[in-house]
N, C-alpha and C positions, 0 to 999 in steps of 0.2 A: 784409305776408307773411298768407295768409289763415288763417285758423283749421279746425283738424283737426276730425272730426268730433264725437271723441270730445273733445274743449277748450267746443264749442257747446254739447253734453250737459250737459257738466258746469258751465259759466257756468248755464242754463237750471234746471238742478234746483238752484242753489247760490242760484237770484233765490228760487225757488219755498223754500227752506226757512228766507231769512233775513228777505225783505218779507213772507212770506206766512203763516197760517198753518195750513202741509200738514206732511207727513210723509213720510219716504220710506218706501215699504211694498215689500220684493223675496220672493219668493217662491214656488214651483214648483206647478202643477195642471199635471193630466194634460189632454190633448189634448182630449177631451170635454169636457171641464168649461174648456177656454177656447171651446170652438165653441157650448158653448149662450150662454155670455156675450156674446160676437158679436153670434150670431143676436140676444138682449133688446138688447142695447145698439143692434141696427140695427132693429127693431120699435119702440123707445124713439125713435127716433131720437139719440141722448144717445152720450157715450166713455162707455169702458167705467168710466171714473174716476166721473164725474157716478153708472152703475149700479149700480156696488159700493157709494157712498155712500144709494143710493135704499134698494140692497134690505138693508141693517145697519140705516139709521133705521126700517124697515119690522120689522124682526124687533126692532128694541129696543124698538119702542114697543108691538110685540106683548106679547115679555114682561111688561113696566110693566103692562096688562090681566091677563095669565093671572097670575100672581104672588098669591098671597095677603100682605096687607100685611105681616105678621109674616117671609117672605121676601126682600123688598124691598131691605131693609138687606145681606145676603149679596148678592144681583144686584149691589147698586151699587157695593161696595165690592171695588177687583180686584185679581183676586189673581196677575193676571200682574205684574212687574217688571220693566220694562225693564233694561237689565247698562247702559245709561249714559246718561248727566243728562240728562233731557225730553226722553229718543225722539232727539235730534239726533246726526247721523254726527259721528268725529270727522272732517276736512278730513286729504288725505291729506298737505300740507302738517306739517300736527299729525304725525302720524301716522313723521312720516319724521325728524321730528327727535328726536321722542322716542326713534325708535332707534337714532340714530348719536349721541348725544347723550349 
């Protein structure tokens, strides 16, 4: 039996979470921001993921260069704490079992 699109997508995401060093990020952005990202990615001939990774790396490096040494510790220590361990999503099957158990 052929897999449904949702099942294929779930397997794709799971492969990247389990076998790679990636994490899933879900967010809402404005239409104009999305258009800008698509335009930038097209100009740089890369995916949106690669573009965002590049922009974040450049901004991070700029902060390291700009901040005085006494403020670097504050920058490096994360204030945001993910509510899940290691930022890994709970598999849907585990969530269902927890609810029904």
